[in-house]
N, C-alpha and C positions, 0 to 999 in steps of 0.2 A: 603303213607297219603291216604286215600279216600275219594272222591268227598263230602260227608259229613265233614271233617275236613278241607276243603280247604276253605269251609264258613266262616272260620274264619278270612280272608282275603276279605276284603270290595272288590275289583274287582270281584274277583270269586262269591261272595255273591250276587252280583247285576246282572253279568252277564252269570252265570255260575251256576244259583241257583239249588241247590241241598237239599232242606230243608232249614229251619230257626235255623239251630244249632249254628251258628257261636262261633263254638267249637272247639276243638280239644280230640276224645275220651283219655283216658288214662285204658288202660286193667286194670281192677283190679286184675287178677292172675298177673300180671309183678309189678304194680307201688305200689300196696298195699301188696301182699302178700309176695314178693320179697323184694320191698326198701320201702316201708315205711309198715309195719306191725300194729304201733299204732296211725297211720293215723284215722278211723275211731272216735277213742277216743278222741285223743288230738286236732282233727278239732272240738268236741263236744262246748269247750270252747271259740271258737271265734265267733263273730256276726253273725248269718245265717249259721253258718260252712264255711265261706267262708274262703279261705287259699291267703294272699295275697302273690304278688311272683314279683319278681323283674328280666325280662324276657330280655336274651340280643339275639336279632335273630343274625344270620352268614348266606352270602347267599343270594339267589343260587350264586353258583362260589366263587368268591373271594370278593364278595360286605363285604363292610364293617359292625362293629357291629351296631343295629336297636333297642336302649334300651326302652325298655315299662315295664308299672307297671300293671300287670293283675292278673288272680286269681285262684283256682284250687276249684272246689267244687264237690260237689256230686250231678247229678241231676237224680233222678227216682234211677235207678242202676249203672249210671256211672259217674266218675269221671272223670273230662273233665278241660282242659286248655279253661278259660272262658272270658268274658269281652267283654270289646267293641270288634268288629272288628278290624281288623288290614288294615291302609290303606297304602298305598307305601308313603314312604316318600318323604319330597319335593325335595331332592336333584338326586333322582331317582323315579324320577313318572311312570315309569314301572316296579321297582324289581319284583314282585309278580306275574305277569301278567303270565308268561310262567310257572307255578308250575302247574302238572295236576295230574289226578288220577295216583297214583303208584311210585310217588316220594316218596322221603325219608325226615325223621326229627329226626338226631339223637341227644338229648337230656342229656347232663350234669344239676342233679340236685344238690342241695346243703343246707347244715342246714339238722337239725335233732332234736325232732321227727316229724316237719314239716320240707317240703323243703320253704325256704325262698328266694331261686334264683335260675334259670335255665340259661343256655345256651343251643343254638339250631342250628344245621348247617342245612340248607334247602337243600338237594342235589336232583338238578334237570335233568333229562334225556335230556333236552334240550338245557342244557348248556354245552359250551366243556371244563370248567375247573372241571364240574362233570363229565362228561358223563363214565369216568372207574373207577371212586370210584362207582357209580351206579349202573353200571355194577355187582361189585363185591358184593356190599352188598345184588343186585338181586339175582345174583347165588346162597348167603348162607341163605338167606332167604323169597324169593319168595315174596307173600302178607300176609306171618307174619302180625299179627295186632302189636304186640308189644314185643318185644322181649331184655332182659337185657343182657347187652354187659360187658364181662368185660375187662378191661384193656388190658390184654393182645391180647385179639380175636381183641380189635379193634386197636393194633398195628399190628397183622396179616394183616388184611384188609387195612389197610394204605400201609402197603411196595407192599403188592400186588398191589394197584392200581395206586400208586404214583405219586398224583395228584400234582398240582403246589406246591414250596415251599411257595407261600404267598397264599394257600388255607387254612380258617382261623380252618378248622379239625385238623390240628398241633396245636392249641394252646392249646387244652385240649385233645387230644386224645394219646400225647405224656407226658403227666403230668408226669408219673414216670420216662420217660428217662429225661426229665429234674431235675426233682428233683435228679435223680440219678446223673446226671451234676455237679449240685452244689453242691452233697457232694465229687468230685472230681475224678468221673471215666473217666476215659480217653476213655474207650471204649463208654461209653453215649455222652461225647462231641465229638467225631468222629463223633460218628451215626447224634448227632444233628443239627451238622455241616453239612453232606452231605445232611440231609434232608431238613434245610433251607438256602440253598447252599451259605453257610458262614455268614449269616446273624447275628449268637451266637444269646445270650439275652442281652438284656437292664439292666442296674442295679437292675431299678424295679424288672423287673421279675426274676433277679439271687435272690435281695432279697425276693421276694416270693416264691419262689421252695425252698430256704434255710428253708424257715419257714411251708413251707408244708411239707419238710423233718423231721423238728423236732417234726410236728403235726402227721406224720405219725409212726416215732418212739415214741412216747410217746402212741398214742395208741394199736400200739403193746404191752407195755409192761402192759397197762391196761387188755388187753385179757390175756395174760397170768397169768398176778393176778388172773382174777379169773377161767381160766382154773386151776390153782394151787392149789385155793380154793374148787374148786368143785374136784377135786384129793386128797383132805386133808378130808374133808365132806366123800369121800367114802371108807375112812379108807388107802387110797394108800400114803400118804404121814403123816408122824409126823408132820411136821412142816418146815416153809419155812418165807424167808424174803425177803423184796421187797429192796434192798440196794440202790441200784441210785434214788428210791424216795426220799433218805433222803441224799445222797452223789453221785451226779450229775460227779464228776470225778473218780468215783468207778471203778476198769477194771472191773468189770462183773454187771449183774444187779439183781440177785436174787441167794438167797441160798437155797439148798434144802434138806430136808432129807426126803429120801424117806425110805418106810416100810423096815426094817430089810437091812440097807445101811447107810454108811457113806454120811458126808455131800457132795453135789455135788454142783458147780456154775453154772450158765448159763449166757449165752450174749443173748438179743432178738436181732435180724437182722429181719426187716421190710421194707416189701416196699408196694406199690399199687400197682406195677406190678405183673410179673410172678416170679415163682420159680427161673427160671432162673436166673434173674437179679443179678448182682453182687454183692456181700456180703463185707461191708464194716468192716474192722478190724485196729484200731489204736495198735499203737507200745506197749503201755500200755496194750491192752488187748490180745494181741501175745503173750509178755514177763508171764501175769499172767495164761494162757493157758500153760506153759510149768513149771512154779516154783512154782505154789503153792499146798497145799499140797490134794486140793480136786480135783476130779476127775471136768471136761472141758468139756463144752456144748456148743453147739448154738443150738438156738429157732430159725429155721425158719420161718419168719411169712410173706404170700404173698398174694396178692387179698386181703388187708388191705379194710376195709369200719370201719365207726363208730359201729356197731352192728356184724362183722363178719371179719373170717381170715381163711386162711388154714394155717398149721402148720405141719413141717416138722422137726425131733430132729437129730443131727450129732451124731453119732456113734463114738467114740475112736478121737474124733476132734485132741486131746493132739500126739496123731501119726502122721495124716497128715500137722500139722501144724508145726511138728518142722523141717521139713528143710528149710523152710522159716524164722525162728528165726537164724539159721544157717549162710544162705544168709547173715542175717542182720549184723550178727556179723564179716562175714568178708571185710565188706566195708572197704573202706580206711581209715584211721583217721581223724577226722572233717567232715566227712559225716556222716547222720542216714538218717533213712527213719521214717517218722510220722504216717504215716497208708500205708494201702494195698487195693486192689479191688481183691476179690478172686471170681471165677468162681465159682459157684454150685456144678459144678461137679469134683473140685478137690478134695471136702469132701464128707463124705458115710452118706445117710440121712434113720432113718425108715421110714416107714407107712405115707402117709398122714394121719392128723387127722382136722378135723373140727370142730371150737369154733364158735358158734351165740350163739348169747345172748338170742335171740326170741325161741331158743329151750327149 
């Protein structure tokens, strides 16, 4: 944050004046071009172009959430998080006083095509619980004005800095780990328990994580549907069918007939995290990979957002999955395995393909 960004906070506006901005600048090269490309047009429908925002502030350090209503708007050439300046809450009258130029604000925006809510973690060099995290961010980004962080990169930063388990950055930076744990991944559960020092998840957090996982899965299928339709228009595909949209318990998601080939069935496996996150396969999907007449492929989508994802397609998944089914059939009578978490490097994948609805 710059000195002028800090003027959003009343203490700094009054005691350390650096202009009358009363806002945090949102670099258009990142905020608009990368995160919200339709923002300029969509905001025209709002009174004065003002975008209401439910703002939840965490930190510095382990300070709990401070919820406010603010707005984002364009002022001259800049997009800004604006509104009334932010005063210290009654229960922490000095909360924002020790923020300094060069401290960090890590945002997570939700909503599309306009942001409707944002969570922000304030990372202060002077705060004991933020110190290592601040050093890690500084070593990677220096004085960059604004940078888009992938989930996988944020995970790397957190792992390197190892902030306290009570630090709020865990609550959303580990969203893909929480999501994966909610789907039953033993590795993600172990990682989550270690990071949170055994605190685990509340029933509400678990329910939200499962809902998030379902949402990510559906987003992935929507993106693949667009990808296949594009390939059909280009003449690479003769026909395809989105099977799971009509039959939620089907053992695959799409049937595709590529030009000069027989039908192929494919499963879409999506994550908000990186490519290396575990792939979850049901017993029904595993059986279908071995017993169906069509070729079986896994479409691995990662770094999934509302508008984009990266895709890698498995090659000869049937061959690599066969030993798993052999092992399952050897289980004692009365014992069955309903699902499996598979490491991405267990399979073989083609090169990465970028899917971007704004291209």
